[in-house]
C-alpha positions as CSV (number, residue, x, y, z in Angstrom):
1,M,92.4,29.3,149.6
2,R,92.0,25.7,149.1
3,K,95.1,24.0,150.4
4,E,97.2,21.2,148.5
5,K,97.0,17.8,148.7
6,G,100.4,16.9,151.4
7,E,101.0,21.0,152.5
8,I,100.1,22.5,155.2
9,S,98.4,25.7,156.1
10,F,99.0,27.7,159.0
11,P,96.0,29.2,160.7
12,R,96.1,33.2,162.0
13,T,97.3,34.1,165.1
14,K,95.1,35.6,168.0
15,G,94.8,39.2,166.7
16,D,94.2,38.9,163.1
17,N,91.0,40.4,161.4
18,M,89.3,39.9,158.7
19,S,90.6,42.9,157.0
20,T,93.9,41.8,157.4
21,T,93.1,38.2,156.0
22,L,91.7,40.2,152.7
23,N,94.8,42.1,152.4
24,D,97.1,39.2,152.6
25,T,99.1,38.8,149.2
26,P,98.0,35.6,147.6
27,L,100.8,32.5,148.2
28,A,100.7,32.1,144.3
29,N,102.1,36.0,144.6
30,R,104.6,35.4,146.8
31,L,108.7,34.5,146.0
32,H,109.1,30.7,147.3
33,I,112.0,30.0,149.2
34,G,112.7,26.4,149.2
35,F,115.3,24.7,152.3
36,Y,116.4,22.0,150.8
37,G,118.9,18.8,153.0
38,K,119.4,15.9,154.1
39,R,117.3,14.8,157.6
40,N,118.4,16.6,160.2
41,S,121.0,19.0,158.2
42,G,119.1,21.5,160.6
43,K,116.4,23.2,158.2
44,S,114.2,23.7,159.9
45,S,116.0,25.7,162.6
46,L,117.4,27.5,160.1
47,I,114.0,28.6,159.1
48,N,113.3,29.3,162.5
49,A,116.5,31.3,162.8
50,F,115.7,33.1,159.5
51,T,112.4,34.3,160.3
52,G,112.6,34.7,164.1
53,Q,109.9,32.5,165.1
54,E,108.8,28.7,166.2
55,V,107.6,28.1,162.4
56,S,108.7,24.7,161.7
57,I,108.8,21.4,164.1
58,V,112.5,20.7,165.7
59,S,113.4,17.4,166.9
60,E,117.0,15.5,167.0
61,V,115.3,12.4,165.7
62,A,116.1,12.6,161.9
63,G,113.1,12.5,159.6
64,T,110.7,14.7,161.9
65,T,110.0,17.2,158.8
66,T,107.6,14.6,156.8
67,D,105.3,16.9,154.1
68,P,106.5,20.0,152.9
69,V,105.9,22.6,155.6
70,N,104.8,26.3,153.7
71,K,104.9,29.4,155.9
72,A,103.4,32.4,154.3
73,M,106.0,35.4,155.9
74,E,106.5,39.4,155.2
75,I,110.6,39.4,155.7
76,H,112.2,43.5,155.4
77,G,113.8,43.4,152.5
78,I,112.5,40.5,150.4
79,G,108.8,41.3,150.9
80,A,106.3,38.8,150.6
81,C,107.3,35.5,150.2
82,V,106.4,31.3,151.1
83,L,108.6,29.6,153.3
84,I,109.3,25.9,152.2
85,D,110.4,23.4,154.8
86,T,110.7,19.9,153.2
87,A,111.3,16.6,154.2
88,G,114.8,15.4,154.2
89,F,116.0,14.3,150.5
90,D,118.0,11.2,152.0
91,D,115.2,9.6,153.6
92,I,114.8,5.7,153.3
93,G,112.2,2.9,152.9
94,E,108.9,3.2,151.0
95,L,107.5,6.0,152.7
96,G,110.5,7.6,152.9
97,E,110.3,7.5,148.9
98,M,106.9,9.0,148.6
99,R,108.2,11.6,151.1
100,I,111.3,12.8,148.9
101,K,109.0,12.4,146.2
102,K,107.0,15.8,147.9
103,T,110.0,17.3,148.1
104,E,111.1,16.8,144.2
105,K,107.5,18.5,143.6
106,T,108.4,21.8,145.7
107,A,111.2,22.5,143.6
108,D,108.6,22.9,140.5
109,K,107.4,26.1,142.8
110,T,110.7,27.2,144.3
111,D,111.5,30.9,143.5
112,I,114.8,30.5,145.5
113,A,116.6,27.4,147.0
114,I,118.7,27.0,150.0
115,V,120.9,23.7,149.7
116,L,122.1,22.9,153.2
117,F,125.1,20.8,153.2
118,S,126.0,18.8,156.1
119,G,127.7,15.4,156.8
120,D,130.8,13.5,155.1
121,D,129.3,12.7,152.2
122,I,127.9,15.7,150.4
123,T,127.0,13.4,147.0
124,K,123.1,13.7,147.6
125,E,123.4,17.7,148.1
126,C,125.6,18.4,145.3
127,E,123.2,16.6,142.7
128,W,120.1,19.0,144.2
129,Y,122.2,21.9,143.5
130,E,122.6,21.1,140.2
131,L,118.8,20.2,140.0
132,F,118.1,23.5,140.4
133,K,121.2,24.8,138.5
134,S,119.8,22.7,135.6
135,K,116.7,24.8,136.2
136,N,117.7,27.8,136.3
137,I,116.5,28.8,140.0
138,P,119.5,31.0,141.9
139,V,120.4,28.0,144.6
140,I,122.2,29.0,147.9
141,P,124.4,26.7,148.9
142,V,125.0,26.8,152.4
143,V,127.0,24.7,155.1
144,S,124.3,24.1,158.3
145,K,125.6,23.9,161.7
146,A,128.9,25.9,161.2
147,D,128.9,26.3,165.4
148,L,129.8,22.6,165.5
149,L,132.3,22.4,162.6
150,V,135.6,21.4,164.5
151,N,137.0,22.3,161.0
152,G,134.7,24.7,159.3
153,S,137.6,26.1,156.3
154,A,138.3,22.9,155.3
155,Y,134.6,21.4,154.7
156,V,134.1,25.0,153.1
157,F,136.7,24.1,150.8
158,K,135.7,20.6,150.1
159,V,132.1,21.9,149.2
160,R,133.2,24.6,147.1
161,N,135.7,21.9,145.2
162,R,132.8,19.6,144.4
163,I,130.4,22.7,143.4
164,G,132.6,25.4,142.1
165,E,131.0,28.4,144.5
166,K,131.8,29.1,147.9
167,P,129.0,28.0,150.6
168,L,127.7,30.1,153.0
169,Q,128.4,29.4,156.8
170,V,124.9,29.4,159.1
171,S,124.4,28.7,162.5
172,A,120.7,28.7,163.9
173,V,121.9,28.2,167.4
174,D,124.0,31.7,167.7
175,R,122.8,33.1,164.5
176,S,126.2,33.3,162.7
177,G,125.6,34.3,158.8
178,I,121.5,34.7,159.2
179,D,122.0,38.5,157.6
180,E,124.2,36.9,155.2
181,L,121.8,34.5,153.8
182,K,119.1,37.1,154.1
183,E,121.6,40.0,152.0
184,Q,122.3,36.7,149.4
185,I,118.5,35.9,148.6
186,I,117.7,39.4,148.4
187,R,120.2,40.1,145.8
188,L,119.0,36.8,143.8
189,I,115.1,38.4,143.7
190,P,114.8,38.6,140.4
191,S,114.7,41.6,139.0
192,D,111.5,41.4,136.8
193,Y,109.9,39.0,139.5
194,N,107.2,41.7,140.8
195,A,107.2,43.4,137.2
196,P,104.7,41.7,135.2
197,T,100.8,42.8,135.7
198,I,98.2,41.3,134.9
199,T,96.1,43.5,132.6
200,G,99.1,44.8,131.5
201,S,99.2,48.2,128.8
202,L,95.7,47.3,128.3
203,C,94.3,50.2,130.8
204,E,96.0,53.5,132.2
205,E,94.3,56.0,134.5
206,G,90.5,57.3,134.2
207,D,89.9,54.1,132.0
208,L,85.9,52.7,132.2
209,I,86.6,48.9,133.0
210,M,83.9,46.8,132.9
211,L,83.8,42.8,134.5
212,V,81.4,40.5,133.4
213,M,81.6,37.6,135.8
214,P,79.3,35.0,136.0
215,Q,78.6,34.2,139.2
216,D,76.9,30.4,138.6
217,I,77.5,27.0,140.2
218,Q,81.8,27.5,140.0
219,A,82.0,30.7,141.7
220,P,82.6,30.5,145.4
221,K,79.6,31.5,148.4
222,G,79.9,34.5,149.4
223,R,83.3,35.2,147.8
224,L,84.6,36.2,144.4
225,I,87.7,33.8,142.8
226,L,91.2,34.9,143.1
227,P,91.7,36.0,139.4
228,Q,88.6,38.7,140.0
229,V,90.5,39.6,143.1
230,Q,93.3,40.7,141.8
231,T,92.5,41.9,138.5
232,I,90.0,44.3,140.6
233,R,92.5,45.2,142.7
234,E,95.1,46.3,140.3
235,L,92.4,48.4,138.2
236,L,92.2,50.1,141.3
237,D,95.5,50.4,141.9
238,K,95.8,52.3,138.4
239,K,92.9,54.2,139.2
240,C,90.2,53.1,136.4
241,S,87.0,53.2,136.9
242,V,85.3,49.6,137.5
243,M,81.9,48.7,136.8
244,S,81.3,44.7,137.5
245,C,78.5,42.7,136.4
246,T,76.9,39.2,136.1
247,T,76.3,38.2,133.0
248,D,72.7,38.3,132.6
249,K,73.3,41.7,133.3
250,M,75.4,42.4,131.0
251,I,73.0,44.5,128.9
252,H,71.6,46.4,131.3
253,T,74.6,47.7,133.0
254,L,76.0,49.1,129.7
255,S,72.4,51.0,128.9
256,T,73.5,52.7,132.1
257,L,76.9,53.9,132.0
258,S,77.5,57.3,130.1
259,R,80.8,55.6,127.5
260,E,81.3,52.9,126.6
261,P,84.0,50.4,128.9
262,K,87.8,50.7,126.6
263,L,88.0,47.3,127.7
264,I,85.9,44.3,128.8
265,I,87.3,41.2,131.0
266,T,85.0,38.1,131.3
267,D,85.3,34.7,131.8
268,S,86.0,32.5,129.7
269,Q,82.7,30.3,129.4
270,V,81.0,33.3,128.1
271,F,83.1,34.3,125.4
272,S,80.7,34.3,123.0
273,Y,77.4,35.9,124.7
274,V,80.2,38.7,125.4
275,Y,81.6,39.5,122.3
276,E,78.1,39.1,120.4
277,N,76.3,42.1,122.5
278,K,80.1,44.0,123.5
279,P,79.5,48.0,122.2
280,E,82.4,47.5,119.0
281,S,84.3,50.2,120.2
282,S,85.3,48.2,123.3
283,M,88.4,46.0,123.5
284,L,87.3,42.1,125.0
285,T,89.7,39.5,126.6
286,S,89.0,37.2,129.8
287,F,90.9,36.7,133.1
288,S,92.3,33.4,131.8
289,V,93.6,34.9,128.9
290,L,95.3,37.5,131.4
291,F,96.3,35.1,133.7
292,A,98.0,32.9,130.9
293,A,100.3,35.9,130.3
294,Y,100.8,37.1,134.1
295,K,101.9,33.5,134.9
296,G,102.6,31.7,131.6
297,D,103.9,32.0,128.6
298,L,101.2,33.4,126.5
299,T,102.7,33.2,122.5
300,Y,103.4,29.4,123.6
301,Y,99.6,29.2,124.4
302,I,98.5,30.4,121.1
303,E,100.7,28.9,119.1
304,G,99.3,25.7,121.3
305,A,96.0,26.7,120.0
306,K,96.7,26.1,116.6
307,A,96.9,21.6,117.0
308,L,93.1,22.3,117.9
309,D,92.5,22.1,114.6
310,S,94.1,19.1,113.8
311,L,92.5,17.0,116.4
312,T,91.1,13.1,115.4
313,E,88.7,10.9,117.7
314,N,92.5,8.8,118.4
315,S,93.6,11.9,119.7
316,H,94.9,12.1,123.3
317,I,94.5,15.1,125.4
318,L,95.6,16.0,128.9
319,I,93.9,18.4,131.2
320,A,95.8,20.5,133.9
321,E,94.1,22.4,136.3
322,C,96.1,23.9,139.2
323,C,93.1,23.4,141.9
324,T,92.0,20.6,143.9
325,H,88.2,20.5,144.2
326,A,85.6,18.5,144.2
327,P,84.4,18.5,140.7
328,L,81.2,20.3,139.9
329,S,78.0,20.2,137.4
330,E,79.8,22.1,135.1
331,D,82.8,22.0,136.1
332,I,85.0,24.2,132.9
333,G,88.0,22.1,132.9
334,R,86.0,18.9,133.4
335,I,82.9,19.5,131.5
336,K,82.5,22.2,129.3
337,I,85.7,22.3,127.4
338,P,85.7,18.4,126.9
339,R,81.7,19.1,125.7
340,L,83.5,21.7,123.2
341,L,86.5,19.6,122.6
342,R,84.4,16.2,121.9
343,K,81.1,18.1,120.1
344,R,84.0,19.7,117.4
345,V,86.6,16.4,117.2
346,G,84.1,13.5,118.2
347,E,83.3,11.7,121.2
348,S,85.9,8.7,121.0
349,L,88.6,11.6,121.7
350,R,90.2,10.4,124.9
351,I,90.8,13.1,127.4
352,D,92.4,12.9,130.8
353,M,92.2,15.2,133.9
354,V,94.8,15.6,136.6
355,S,94.3,18.8,139.6
356,G,96.8,20.0,142.2
357,T,100.5,19.0,141.8
358,D,99.6,15.7,139.6
359,F,101.1,16.6,136.5
360,P,102.7,13.8,134.4
361,E,106.7,13.4,133.8
362,D,106.2,11.6,130.5
363,L,104.1,13.7,128.1
364,S,105.1,11.6,124.9
365,G,101.5,10.3,124.8
366,Y,99.8,13.7,124.6
367,D,98.5,15.0,121.4
368,L,97.6,18.3,123.2
369,I,97.7,20.4,126.8
370,I,95.9,22.2,127.8
371,Q,96.6,23.9,131.8
372,C,94.0,26.4,133.1
373,G,94.8,30.2,134.2
374,G,97.0,28.8,137.2
375,C,95.9,31.4,139.9
376,M,96.8,28.9,142.6
377,F,100.6,28.5,141.8
378,N,103.3,30.8,141.2
379,R,104.9,31.3,137.9
380,Q,108.3,29.6,138.2
381,Y,106.1,26.6,138.4
382,I,103.5,27.4,135.8
383,M,106.2,27.8,133.1
384,T,108.0,24.2,135.3
385,R,104.7,22.8,133.0
386,I,105.4,24.7,129.9
387,D,109.4,23.6,129.9
388,K,108.5,20.2,130.2
389,A,105.7,20.4,127.4
390,K,108.3,22.6,124.8
391,A,111.1,20.1,125.9
392,Q,108.8,16.8,124.9
393,K,107.4,18.8,121.8
394,V,103.8,18.7,123.0
395,P,101.5,21.4,122.3
396,M,100.4,23.1,125.5
397,T,97.4,26.2,125.6
398,N,95.3,27.0,128.6
399,Y,91.7,27.7,129.1
400,G,91.0,31.1,127.9
401,V,92.8,30.4,124.8
402,T,91.3,26.9,124.0
403,I,87.7,28.3,123.9
404,A,88.4,31.2,122.5
405,H,89.9,29.3,119.2
406,L,87.2,27.1,119.5
407,T,84.7,29.9,119.2
408,G,86.0,31.3,116.3
409,I,86.9,35.0,118.4
410,L,91.1,34.0,119.4
411,D,92.0,36.7,116.9
412,K,89.1,39.8,117.8
413,I,90.4,39.3,121.5
414,V,93.2,41.5,123.0
415,T,95.8,40.4,124.8
416,P,98.2,42.1,127.3
């Protein structure tokens, strides 16, 4: 899995093996729990006490945690999650400002936020509490280092008076409040968090599903890309029969089947070929379209695709990719989609490309945003991008919907 700029991945501990790796829940599918507070407010100590492990470095020196640290965990009652330890939002200096910006970016992918209140001035804590509230992100106010408070009741009253909610008192030293914190997190997990499926109602037990997956230069050597792996796993869990092949073997593979596939799922870049050669009775979709619904707002994407018809050579497009990888010779986001767009609109079409978390705050200069499938990020992060586009009234679509629209088959593919 690619590592995002500014984030730390954790090596496997002794005793982990390949089967454990293959069975791990991808980071993008885990509940993201972020810990926010001032420098030396006890974020790292709280995470260590919360997990019962030495996950984060603890020091008396303010600002020990610099870049955001992600730790994938399995916690009883919560399940697969990612704990995010962040730099203090009161950091100072030029470097401190850079750290704060990275902390702000983690807020976009946080499913549940824990804000630690400490010190006499709680203005910053209140601002961050309200930030998460404004984003409709569940937030838990916590009074950290409760064991050191001389008058804990008065401090709790002070916080409650400012934010209108009673904070939890938690201590990483004597572990008081830890169980209550876990219980509150469990209560705040969205009821539909694990409800969405990739294929939805498109298939059921006993159906034959065909996956047409080009293994070209974009495919990682010796591995399948994450959307393919996740889709195959879901289809197996649904008790479907799954047949996989590369594009050049599609016709041959169809000839060997005793029945026509109910559904064919393919890569967006070969939409046209697969559509022209599929059985008439077989439904067609793509991994990117499926993930548009799984991770984003498919209805909004389809509506946004209409903006493709009004583009001119003076239009300005933003292509946003979640992965951070070296450009490839036939990269779908950097090469293929721009080629299709310029062929349709004109060579002077302006196209900007961003990757990872480098998504602009000001989108007003763009006529259309084209988002990737988003398999590397959680749904909260993709929906944050969509909300920004909606707020600034900029049309937005995604890779698969764009290619289906440009090739004239958007109304011929199925969506979950």
